[in-house]
C-alpha positions in Angstrom: -82.0 92.0 216.2 -81.4 91.3 212.4 -78.1 89.7 213.6 -79.7 87.5 215.9 -82.3 86.2 213.7 -79.3 85.2 211.0 -77.4 83.1 213.4 -80.9 81.5 214.3 -80.4 78.5 212.0 -76.2 78.1 213.0 -77.2 78.4 216.6 -80.3 75.8 216.4 -78.3 73.2 214.8 -75.6 73.4 217.5 -77.9 73.5 220.5 -78.5 70.8 223.0 -80.3 70.7 226.4 -77.2 70.0 227.7 -75.1 72.6 226.4 -73.9 75.6 228.2 -75.8 79.0 226.7 -72.1 80.2 226.2 -71.6 78.1 223.6 -74.4 79.3 221.7 -73.1 82.7 222.0 -69.9 81.9 221.0 -71.3 80.2 217.7 -73.3 83.6 217.3 -70.2 85.4 217.4 -68.1 83.3 215.0 -71.2 83.8 212.6 -71.1 87.5 213.3 -67.4 87.5 212.2 -68.2 85.4 209.1 -70.6 88.0 208.1 -68.6 91.1 208.8 -67.3 91.1 205.4 -70.3 91.2 203.8 -71.7 93.9 206.4 -69.2 96.0 205.2 -69.7 95.2 201.2 -73.3 96.1 202.1 -72.4 99.5 203.8 -70.5 100.4 200.4 -73.5 99.2 198.5 -75.6 101.5 200.6 -73.1 104.3 200.6 -73.3 104.5 196.7 -76.9 105.5 196.6 -76.7 107.4 200.4 -72.8 108.5 200.7 -73.7 109.1 204.5 -73.5 105.2 205.0 -69.7 105.7 203.8 -68.7 108.0 206.7 -67.9 107.7 210.3 -67.1 103.5 210.2 -64.7 103.7 213.3 -67.5 104.2 215.0 -69.3 101.4 214.2 -66.4 99.5 215.8 -66.3 101.0 219.0 -63.7 103.7 218.0 -65.5 106.9 219.6 -64.7 110.0 220.9 -67.8 111.8 222.1 -67.7 114.8 224.0 -69.1 113.3 227.1 -68.6 113.8 231.0 -67.8 111.5 233.9 -71.5 110.7 234.0 -73.4 109.2 230.9 -76.7 108.1 230.2 -76.5 106.2 227.1 -79.9 105.5 224.6 -80.0 103.5 221.7 -82.6 104.2 218.8 -81.7 101.6 215.7 -83.2 104.3 213.3 -85.7 107.1 212.8 -89.1 105.6 214.3 -87.3 104.6 217.3 -85.5 108.0 217.8 -89.1 110.0 217.1 -90.5 107.6 219.8 -87.2 108.2 222.3 -87.8 112.1 221.9 -89.9 112.4 225.1 -87.7 110.3 227.1 -84.8 112.1 225.8 -86.4 115.6 226.5 -87.3 114.5 229.8 -83.7 113.2 230.7 -82.5 116.6 229.9 -84.6 118.4 232.1 -84.6 116.2 235.0 -80.7 115.2 234.7 -78.6 118.1 233.7 -75.6 117.1 235.4 -75.7 113.9 232.8 -74.1 113.8 229.5 -76.7 112.4 227.1 -75.4 110.2 224.1 -77.9 108.7 221.6 -76.7 106.1 219.3 -78.7 104.8 215.9 -77.8 102.3 213.5 -78.7 104.2 210.4 -77.4 107.9 209.2 -81.2 108.5 208.8 -81.3 108.2 212.2 -78.6 109.9 213.2 -79.6 113.1 211.2 -83.2 112.9 212.6 -81.6 113.2 216.1 -79.3 116.1 215.0 -82.6 117.9 213.6 -84.4 116.9 217.0 -81.7 117.9 219.6 -79.0 119.7 217.7 -76.0 120.2 220.5 -77.7 118.8 223.7 -76.7 115.4 223.1 -74.1 113.6 221.5 -74.6 111.0 218.9 -72.7 108.2 217.4 -73.1 105.3 215.4 -73.9 101.9 217.9 -71.3 99.5 217.4 -71.6 96.2 215.8 -72.5 93.1 218.1 -68.7 91.9 218.2 -66.8 91.5 221.7 -64.1 93.8 220.5 -66.2 96.5 219.2 -68.4 96.3 222.3 -65.6 96.5 224.8 -63.8 99.4 223.0 -67.5 101.2 223.1 -68.5 100.6 226.7 -64.7 101.5 228.1 -64.9 105.0 226.1 -68.5 105.6 227.4 -68.7 104.0 230.5 -72.6 104.9 230.9 -74.3 105.0 234.2 -77.3 103.4 232.5 -78.1 101.9 229.1 -81.5 102.2 227.8 -82.4 100.4 224.4 -85.8 101.4 222.4 -88.2 98.4 221.1 -86.5 95.2 219.9 -82.9 95.5 219.6 -81.5 92.5 221.4 -77.7 92.2 221.1 -76.1 89.1 223.0 -72.5 90.5 223.4 -74.0 94.1 223.8 -76.2 92.9 226.5 -73.7 90.9 228.4 -70.8 93.7 228.1 -73.0 95.9 229.9 -74.0 93.2 232.5 -70.4 92.3 232.9 -69.2 96.0 233.5 -72.1 96.4 235.6 -74.1 98.8 233.7 -77.8 98.7 234.5 -80.1 98.1 230.9 -83.5 99.0 230.4 -85.5 97.7 227.3 -88.4 100.3 226.8 -91.3 100.6 224.5 -90.7 96.9 223.9 -92.4 95.1 221.5 -92.5 91.7 219.6 -94.4 90.7 216.8 -95.5 87.0 216.7 -93.1 86.8 213.7 -90.0 87.6 215.6 -91.1 85.3 218.7 -91.0 82.7 216.4 -87.8 83.1 214.9 -86.6 84.0 218.4 -88.0 80.8 219.7 -85.4 78.9 217.5 -82.6 80.2 219.4 -84.4 80.4 223.0 -81.5 79.5 225.4 -79.3 82.4 223.7 -82.2 84.7 223.6 -83.2 83.8 227.5 -79.6 84.7 228.4 -79.7 87.8 226.6 -82.8 88.9 228.0 -81.5 87.8 231.5 -79.1 90.7 231.5 -81.8 93.4 231.3 -82.8 94.8 234.6 -86.3 95.7 233.8 -88.4 95.2 230.3 -91.4 98.1 229.7 -93.2 96.3 227.2 -95.9 98.4 225.0 -98.9 95.9 225.5 -100.1 92.8 227.5 -99.2 90.5 224.2 -95.6 92.1 224.0 -95.0 91.4 227.8 -96.4 87.8 227.3 -94.1 87.3 224.2 -90.5 88.3 226.0 -91.8 86.0 229.4 -92.4 83.2 226.9 -88.5 83.6 225.6 -87.3 83.3 229.0 -87.5 86.7 230.4 -88.0 87.2 234.2 -91.5 87.7 234.7 -90.6 90.1 237.8 -88.5 91.9 235.6 -91.4 92.5 232.6 -94.1 95.3 232.8 -96.2 96.9 230.7 -96.0 100.5 230.7 -97.7 101.4 227.3 -96.4 102.9 223.8 -94.2 105.9 223.9 -95.4 106.8 220.6 -98.5 108.4 222.5 -96.8 110.8 224.2 -95.3 112.9 221.5 -96.6 116.4 222.1 -97.3 119.0 219.1 -95.1 121.9 219.3 -96.9 125.2 219.9 -95.4 126.6 216.7 -96.9 123.8 214.5 -100.2 125.4 213.5 -98.7 128.5 212.6 -95.9 126.7 210.6 -98.8 124.3 208.8 -100.7 127.4 207.8 -97.7 128.9 206.1 -97.2 125.1 204.3 -100.4 125.0 203.4 -100.6 128.5 201.6 -97.5 127.3 199.6 -99.2 124.3 198.1 -102.5 126.1 197.7 -105.3 127.0 200.3 -108.2 126.1 197.9 -106.8 122.7 196.9 -107.5 118.8 198.5 -104.1 117.6 200.1 -103.3 113.8 200.2 -100.2 113.1 201.9 -98.7 109.5 201.7 -95.7 108.9 204.0 -93.1 106.9 204.4 -93.4 105.1 201.2 -91.0 102.3 199.8 -90.3 101.0 196.7 -92.8 99.4 194.5 -95.4 101.4 196.9 -94.9 104.9 195.0 -96.0 103.0 191.8 -99.0 101.9 193.2 -99.7 105.3 195.0 -99.4 107.2 191.7 -101.9 105.2 190.1 -104.3 105.8 192.8 -103.4 108.9 192.6 -104.4 109.3 189.1 -107.8 107.8 189.7 -108.3 110.4 193.1 -108.2 113.2 190.5 -110.5 111.9 188.3 -112.9 112.4 191.4 -111.5 115.4 193.3 -110.4 118.0 190.7 -106.8 119.9 191.4 -105.9 117.5 193.8 -102.5 117.5 195.0 -100.3 114.7 195.9 -97.6 115.1 198.6 -95.6 112.3 198.4 -92.7 111.6 201.2 -90.4 108.5 201.0 -89.2 106.9 203.9 -85.5 106.8 202.8 -83.5 110.0 201.7 -81.4 107.7 199.0 -85.0 107.2 197.4 -85.8 111.1 197.2 -84.5 111.7 193.6 -85.9 108.5 192.3 -89.0 108.9 193.5 -89.3 112.6 191.9 -87.7 110.9 188.2 -90.6 108.5 188.8 -93.4 111.3 189.1 -92.0 113.2 186.2 -91.7 110.2 183.9 -95.4 109.9 184.2 -95.7 113.4 183.2 -96.7 114.7 186.7 -95.5 118.3 187.0 -93.4 117.9 190.4 -92.3 120.3 193.0 -89.5 119.5 195.9 -89.7 120.6 199.3 -85.7 121.4 199.1 -86.6 123.8 195.9 -88.4 125.8 198.5 -91.0 127.4 196.1 -94.6 127.3 196.4 -96.8 124.7 194.4 -98.3 126.1 191.4 -102.0 125.6 190.4 -100.5 122.9 187.8 -98.4 121.4 190.2 -99.5 117.4 190.5 -97.1 116.1 193.2 -94.9 117.6 195.6 -92.1 115.4 197.3 -91.2 116.0 200.8 -87.5 115.3 200.3 -86.3 116.8 203.5 -86.0 115.7 207.0 -87.7 115.9 210.3 -90.9 118.0 208.2 -93.4 115.0 208.5 -95.3 116.3 211.4 -95.6 119.7 209.2 -96.6 118.1 206.3 -99.2 116.5 208.4 -100.5 119.0 209.9 -101.0 121.1 206.5 -102.8 118.1 204.8 -106.4 117.1 204.8 -105.9 113.5 204.5 -103.0 111.2 205.2 -101.8 107.6 204.1 -99.1 106.1 205.8 -97.0 103.8 203.9 -95.4 100.5 204.3 -98.6 99.0 204.3 -99.3 98.5 200.4 -96.6 96.6 200.3 -95.1 93.9 203.1 -93.0 96.0 205.2 -95.0 96.6 208.1 -96.4 100.0 208.1 -94.8 102.9 210.0 -96.2 105.0 213.0 -100.0 105.8 212.6 -100.2 108.1 215.6 -98.4 111.2 214.1 -101.2 112.3 211.7 -103.9 111.4 214.5 -102.1 113.6 216.9 -102.7 116.6 214.6 -106.2 115.7 213.7 -106.5 114.5 210.5 -108.1 111.5 209.2 -105.4 108.2 208.5 -105.9 105.6 206.1 -103.2 102.9 205.9 -103.2 99.1 203.9 -103.4 95.8 204.9 -99.7 95.3 205.8 -99.3 96.6 209.4 -98.1 93.7 211.5 -95.6 96.3 213.2 -98.2 98.1 214.2 -101.0 96.1 214.7 -102.5 97.0 218.2 -101.7 100.9 217.2 -104.1 100.0 213.8 -106.4 98.1 215.8 -106.9 100.5 218.4 -107.5 103.6 216.0 -109.4 101.3 213.5 -111.7 100.5 216.5 -112.3 103.8 217.5 -113.4 105.0 214.0 -109.9 107.2 213.7 -108.2 105.1 211.0 -109.6 103.4 207.7 -107.6 100.3 207.0 -108.0 99.4 203.3 -106.7 96.0 201.3 -106.1 97.3 197.9 -105.1 100.2 195.8 -109.0 100.3 194.6 -110.1 100.5 198.3 -107.4 103.2 198.8 -109.1 105.2 196.2 -112.4 104.7 197.0 -111.7 105.9 201.0 -109.4 108.9 200.1 -112.1 110.3 197.4 -114.8 109.8 200.2 -112.7 111.6 203.1 -111.5 115.0 200.2 -115.3 115.1 199.5 -116.4 115.4 203.3 -115.0 118.2 205.2 -117.1 117.0 208.3 -116.4 113.7 208.0 -112.7 114.4 207.7 -113.1 116.5 211.1 -114.9 114.0 213.4 -112.6 111.3 212.1 -109.6 113.7 213.1 -110.8 114.5 216.2 -111.3 111.0 217.1 -107.7 110.6 216.5 -106.8 113.0 218.9 -108.7 111.7 221.8 -107.5 108.2 221.1 -103.8 110.1 221.5 -104.6 111.9 224.4 -106.4 109.2 226.4 -103.5 106.7 226.1 -100.9 108.9 227.3 -98.9 107.7 230.4 -95.8 105.5 229.1 -93.6 108.8 229.9 -94.1 108.8 233.6 -93.7 105.0 234.0 -90.5 104.6 231.7 -88.9 107.6 233.5 -89.8 106.0 237.1 -87.5 103.1 236.0 -84.8 105.1 235.4 -85.1 107.3 238.6 -84.6 103.5 240.2 -81.7 102.8 238.2 -79.5 106.0 238.9 -78.4 107.0 242.0 -80.5 108.8 244.5 -78.8 112.1 243.9 -79.0 111.7 240.4 -81.9 114.1 239.4 -82.3 118.1 239.7 
């Protein structure tokens, strides 16, 4: 999606009503080749902070040797959020199509680690190829999937065209499109329309998403509303027991606020707010979980620089009475942290990042608080707020008031948490819709 947006200006300059769309894809590809050295430099720069970015580069150019069989279902989830949303689909694929190998691609190392933590060796994982013709051709030639499934809003003109050229059915599932993204795509509507024309079916999260895809040129007959797969997350039976163990390590008698998926510039605001909360809620513990692993150490240093007694999850030690902050520097444990806490603040929302998944804390029955910037999760936020399962605040000062009130009222926390559980339960159903589409696009004898 980002590459397509970056090429918007060039393509718009070249576009004419009587031009062939292939010219736009050629311009897009030319721009990608121009940007390739800078993409590699960015990988190196990110690798200085997160060494995982320096590994497995050949995969990004289609040089892969996955341990796959003759029949492959390929699912692409760009990073952690998309991989988490795809979990119920992947588990259903493993159960219903045991004769198929499941390949999951991501773009980020954190997405790769999350896939590994969820599925181990049950699925194969490689990085998705860059949207360059050579990389795409090598990837598709080596994988030869019988079905391609892409999560959410990853629109790659060359990759989608490659699937169509090779006769690979392509599904865009859990598809969402913000108003901002729609405006950007409209600048290259001919290229986007051609790209969407390569998709067999688009399963949109909501009616607005479906309408936006149609306005961008998708065939209305191929667009449907499936609901949001994020509602399909099932709580592991062992979670309650594990959460009780976690809570004992934090301190059973303490109030616990988890601030999850935080971003740079947001941690400082949260630590300021936490100082105000502690003046009202004695001995409160802050569980701080940065969104990106490369920030774990710097966030812990930030806490210590403010004189806060800080413990890291990786230290595997209980919090003492004097511990102020517990930094969740681990992968795949966020749901556990939510289940063990009293109140959850979901980050990426006090800064203009667009927010993160509000349904995880709601699903485990704890009150959810979020900031004003939730443009990536507008529908979910509005639903939870309307149902009284989430409090949206406009500033750090409002965050302090909301969190303090919740931490001081156990009955209120219970009521809000139960509302959240009910919202999640009522809105399930997307999984079966998506699995129906998958079944329609695989051979009749594919299922168990």
